[in-house]
Steps between C-alpha positions, in 0.01 A plus 500: 500500500489468879753287685216311673391354165843354429577148612862406554695174526295232683179707481480417127284188503447422132658198331653680198619856445657708222843610627679825421860548616613806693665639181161478325558195276225239484581148618165352391243287680627275779391345830485742794736286710768515230464879463528543878820295499646724225408814697656359819823416312534874418402600858195682359122472536230369270236775462167452324463806272197393293279261702206530256700354207481131414745375616585781748809708414772488765823700511824432682596816694606639837158555659628735773659726239186482280276595794730790594500634142118486487469684833747760374287556185188543715679752726626698200155512340352628829763775514400621154130518588367843591236485771217739421340658801156658495504842668171663586418870503172595668303820452151645537291667231522835686878539465692823455719572193819503705412164655438349156845628394655342808329162446580503126867564584498193724334291228765616253779401743346155556473443124860617451613240756325234291203441730133477408278772642136469607334841523188480717228755573290437811143626500325580828132557558329708233819515291388167351233690306776688314743233384581715194704724736722202582538417133609862432758480782646178355521656152671802657757272667572335164561841340747597774709181485778561253685206354392178346241282666233252398147500642457134603150551638300809403304691768219284637275494805549231767247560775583838659829524313592599146843383395734453207829314471805637316822322418828627355566440130756226455822602333610280213 
């Protein structure tokens, strides 16, 4: 529920509302003016929590504190999120064994860090006639990557490129 959706105090323009006290007990249906007077007597705000209800549900609370708590929840949830980055490793179909080892080692490191990896083979000129060589290189890379990974997108041609996307297996 975004703060922009919530109407407070004088912004509530309906005639009758259902009032809930700050402790959570229901006061029942009453005129908005009367509810606002009760909220002011406690030095608190009237906050519309369920505008779609008939009549709308309004709660007496400290709006500043409520807004701060919501922002704090949003910040905490953002901290817990893990941003996945997509790392790309590029090769050519005519690649040496040592170079495949080197690139596979990098792919393994990226996956260990929790990043997705896009392995791409670039075809030049007449190499496009032999796309099976690129497919073999990608299969070779998969064999050399130790550890647990998931193939998100199997090897496929995209113009002059053949690529596949790998992601780390999630730990439960």
